[in-house]
C-alpha positions, 0 to 999 in steps of 0.5 A: 517460458510460456506466455501464461506462466510469465503473466502469472509472474508479473501478477506475482511480482507487481503484488510483491512490489505493492507489499514492499511499498506498504512495508518499507514506506509504510512504516515511514508514513507510519512514523510521521502520522503518529509523530505529533502524538507520541512526541510530546517535546521537541526532542522526542519528535526529532527523534522519531523523525530521525529514526526514518530520515536517513532512508524514508526517500529511498523507500519511495523507490518502492512507489516508483517502481511499482508505478513503472512495473505496471506501466511496463507489464500492465499498460492497459491497467496503468492507462485506464486507472491513471484516467479513472482515478486521476484526481485521487492519484494526484491527491496522493502525489500532492500530499507525498510532495509534502513530505520532503519539505517538512523532513528537510525544512522543519529543523532549520529555524528553532521557532516552535510555530515553524516547528509545529507546522511542519510537524502537521505537514509531515502528518498530513503527507504520511496519513493521507497516501495510505488512506486514499490507497485504501479507498482506491483498492476499495473501489477497485473491488467494487468496480470502476466505471469505464468501457472500451468502445469497439475501436479499443478507445477507453471511455470514462463512465463518471459524470465528470471528475469532480463527481467522480471523485466524491463517488469513490467514497462510498462506506466500503472504500472508506472501510478499506481506506481505514484498513490501510491507514490503521495498518500503516499506523500500527506499523509505524508505531512498531518501528518507533518502539524498536527505535526509541526508549522510555515514555516515548516508546511507551506511547508508541507501543500503545499506539501500534496496539490500538491501531492494530486492533482497528486494522483487525476488526476493519480488515474482519468487517471488510471480509464479511462485506466482501461477501455481500458486494458484487464480484466478477466471473469471466468465462472465454478467457484464455491465458495464452491468447493476446491481450483483448479486453473484449474478447471475453464474457463477464457476469456480476454475481454477488459474493464472487470474489469469495469464489477463489477460496472455494476453488483454491482453498490454499488461497486462505493462507493469505486472510489467516496471515493478515489476521495472525501477523497482526495478532502476533504483532500485538503479543510480542510488542507487548512483551518487549520484542519489537524486532519480532513485532515488527516483522509480524506487523509486516506479514500481516500487512502482506497478507491484507494486501495478498487477500485482495489480489487472491480474492480478485485473481485473475481481475485487475481492474473491473469495470462497473459499467461494463463488465466485458471491459474488465481488465485481467492478468490474462488480457491487459498485459504486454507482450510475451517479449516484454514481460521475458526482458522485464523478468530478466531486469528484476532478476538481476537488479532486485538482489542489488536494491535489496542488498543495498537497502539492508546495508543501510538499515543495518548502518543506521540501526540502534536507539534514538534517545532525546539525549542524543538529540539534544547533543546533536542539536545542529543536526539536519533533522 
């Protein structure tokens, strides 16, 4: 298989893993974000938590696999992103760590203060990661301050780690964070309407509608904003050459992130899917067809993530201080042999993981009512 084709395949597969992370783990995070608000009683909050408790940790595999795939397929991207975004990534990990004890310890003691505390811990551990993921993607679109010297050593151009982290919180990046936060909250709300009944289901449906609308508005504003920020245009870039980021020339041009939509008109399917998915999710959720709404909510999330990837292609991690050091799908990959071996492993193991995941969701399907929770008051969650 040609090197260029392998590079495109792994660009697609990493994108699929990111979509899987946001769709599968995203509804878990959305439920954790909404549970203190849609659940007015302890039984209702337990019902919300129990709706995702059997599989939330399994969905974390998407996060681990995505990180592993970036490390193996794009080692230069892994090194640069984890170095330049170190504090932000640690903040994501720290908040993700909070989820496990929140799930496991919350119902160990029948004390209102104890349980309320863990409910808010779960809220933080569920709401902060997608927000920071969105902020990180916003900064990738703006460019990260790094460069490679003539010896290919990675150099950070940020003044210091703290100021570098604060610099990430630009208005555009925060807007991207709001897109990620609102679409996971909406996705979690739709999932709760699928798994609950009565007043709690009504509150979840309302929350899903509100956050879907917020996501639509923020996504639209972000699309307009992207046309007015600097994008990157590469030349002297070969899809089959060995990985060498410094072998190309890069220009920074305002609005260049929209160039791909002029060159490849079919790329427009991504933003269309983003808007259509969220809108149809609202429509079907209002009609009580929560299962269909959940599918369209996931499709909307996929469209938004694809929009970011297709806007930047072939760039993966642009440099704001030395455009030539920007990393692309053509010059930041592992060897041809490595990509081929990884592809074989993905072909073998991906169907196994998907089959097992589907089986778990099939076994755990059904409504979770407060009556059922109260009948099983000694259950773990």
